[in-house]
VMD Tcl script that draws the C-alpha trace (Angstrom):
set ca {
  {52.66 -44.70 36.31}
  {49.18 -46.09 36.70}
  {48.86 -49.53 35.11}
  {45.72 -51.00 33.72}
  {43.49 -52.67 36.22}
  {43.37 -56.44 36.20}
  {39.92 -56.55 37.66}
  {37.14 -57.25 35.07}
  {34.43 -55.77 37.48}
  {36.43 -52.35 37.86}
  {36.91 -52.08 33.99}
  {33.24 -53.02 33.42}
  {31.62 -50.62 35.94}
  {33.98 -47.83 34.63}
  {32.76 -48.56 31.10}
  {29.19 -48.35 32.38}
  {29.59 -45.30 34.49}
  {31.60 -43.00 32.14}
  {28.77 -42.10 29.60}
  {26.60 -41.08 32.60}
  {29.42 -39.04 34.19}
  {29.97 -37.16 30.86}
  {26.19 -36.57 30.29}
  {25.78 -35.29 34.05}
  {28.99 -32.98 33.34}
  {27.13 -31.63 30.22}
  {23.90 -31.15 32.21}
  {25.73 -29.08 34.81}
  {27.36 -26.95 32.31}
  {24.35 -26.29 30.17}
  {22.09 -25.44 33.29}
  {24.74 -23.33 35.04}
  {23.27 -20.07 34.09}
  {19.76 -21.21 35.48}
  {20.93 -23.04 38.74}
  {23.95 -23.29 41.03}
  {26.92 -24.96 39.15}
  {28.12 -24.21 35.67}
  {31.48 -24.27 33.98}
  {33.78 -24.86 36.84}
  {31.83 -27.71 38.34}
  {30.84 -29.30 35.01}
  {34.58 -29.18 33.89}
  {35.73 -30.87 37.09}
  {33.03 -33.68 36.59}
  {34.11 -34.12 33.03}
  {37.84 -34.33 34.11}
  {36.60 -36.96 36.67}
  {35.73 -39.17 33.77}
  {39.19 -39.19 32.46}
  {40.53 -39.97 35.90}
  {38.27 -42.89 36.06}
  {39.39 -44.02 32.69}
  {43.05 -43.65 33.85}
  {42.48 -45.59 37.15}
  {40.60 -48.49 35.51}
  {42.11 -48.69 32.07}
  {45.77 -47.18 32.55}
  {47.39 -44.02 31.50}
  {48.16 -45.51 28.04}
  {44.47 -45.63 27.03}
  {43.94 -42.31 28.81}
  {46.53 -40.69 26.73}
  {44.99 -41.96 23.55}
  {41.82 -40.07 24.27}
  {43.46 -37.05 26.03}
  {47.13 -36.40 25.70}
  {48.95 -33.64 27.46}
  {49.23 -31.76 24.15}
  {45.44 -32.09 23.50}
  {44.71 -30.77 26.96}
  {46.89 -27.70 26.60}
  {45.03 -27.06 23.22}
  {41.69 -27.50 24.80}
  {42.46 -25.26 27.78}
  {43.71 -22.61 25.55}
  {40.45 -22.71 23.49}
  {38.37 -22.51 26.64}
  {40.31 -19.40 27.84}
  {39.93 -17.93 24.27}
  {36.18 -18.62 24.26}
  {35.85 -16.76 27.71}
  {38.11 -13.99 26.79}
  {36.51 -13.70 23.23}
  {33.06 -13.17 24.49}
  {34.33 -10.60 26.89}
  {36.17 -8.75 24.33}
  {33.15 -9.05 21.83}
  {31.11 -7.16 24.47}
  {33.81 -4.43 24.69}
  {33.92 -4.01 20.88}
  {30.11 -3.71 20.69}
  {30.25 -0.73 23.18}
  {29.57 -2.43 26.59}
  {31.66 -3.34 29.58}
  {33.60 -6.63 29.59}
  {31.11 -9.44 29.86}
  {28.23 -7.16 29.52}
  {26.13 -9.83 27.49}
  {23.29 -7.64 26.64}
  {25.44 -5.88 24.10}
  {25.61 -9.25 22.11}
  {22.03 -8.70 21.11}
  {23.12 -6.57 18.18}
  {25.31 -9.34 16.87}
  {22.97 -12.25 17.49}
  {19.85 -10.44 16.53}
  {17.93 -11.52 19.65}
  {16.59 -9.53 22.59}
  {18.99 -8.40 25.43}
  {17.70 -11.00 27.78}
  {18.25 -13.77 25.22}
  {21.74 -12.37 24.59}
  {22.61 -12.42 28.25}
  {21.53 -16.03 28.55}
  {23.32 -17.09 25.46}
  {26.56 -15.14 26.49}
  {26.53 -16.72 29.86}
  {26.07 -20.16 28.37}
  {29.16 -19.44 25.98}
  {31.35 -18.33 29.02}
  {30.22 -21.44 30.93}
  {31.32 -23.73 28.08}
  {34.72 -21.86 27.92}
  {35.23 -22.25 31.56}
  {34.40 -25.86 31.45}
  {36.73 -26.63 28.64}
  {39.55 -24.83 30.37}
  {38.88 -26.42 33.80}
  {38.59 -29.93 32.34}
  {41.86 -29.73 30.42}
  {43.82 -28.19 33.36}
  {42.39 -30.93 35.68}
  {43.45 -33.61 33.21}
  {46.98 -31.84 32.98}
  {47.10 -31.91 36.80}
  {46.16 -35.67 36.76}
  {48.89 -36.46 34.41}
  {51.44 -34.47 36.17}
  {50.59 -36.07 39.66}
  {50.71 -39.73 38.22}
  {53.81 -39.37 35.89}
  {56.10 -37.84 38.33}
  {59.71 -39.04 37.54}
  {58.92 -40.09 33.97}
  {60.11 -38.29 31.03}
  {57.40 -36.40 29.00}
  {55.97 -38.19 25.95}
  {57.71 -35.72 23.70}
  {61.07 -36.82 24.83}
  {60.62 -40.38 23.68}
  {60.87 -39.39 20.01}
  {64.03 -37.41 20.55}
  {67.40 -39.21 19.87}
}
mol new
graphics top color blue
foreach p $ca { graphics top sphere $p radius 0.5 }
foreach p [lrange $ca 0 end-1] q [lrange $ca 1 end] { graphics top cylinder $p $q radius 0.2 }
display resetview
């Protein structure tokens, strides 16, 4: 298990960098349909902020911010957003992820609907990737420990 760092400098630099990492991750996600990058890259960068928190402040504090259960729920929500947008396009008479069909529902032009549809999918992918990467982080650094659910069982 990763313990909290005793170094004040490591903690201070981590606290200073984390907001910038999160903002950069959100920037990558939000501009993913205009430029290279997007959901996957933004999700990995967002997960890196949790890894930094874990390395600098220990797994206890990281689990208070993002537990394994929360990561599972967030990854499911991300997949639901992605699949839901695709299914919505099918329901509206288009192909899977044919975002132009969303214009009927959003009351915008097909070009604007494509942009909004891609952005929605990018957000879903980012949530799923971030949560799965956090789950992988927890799995790697808690090898040999009992899961947090088993502590409450008698």
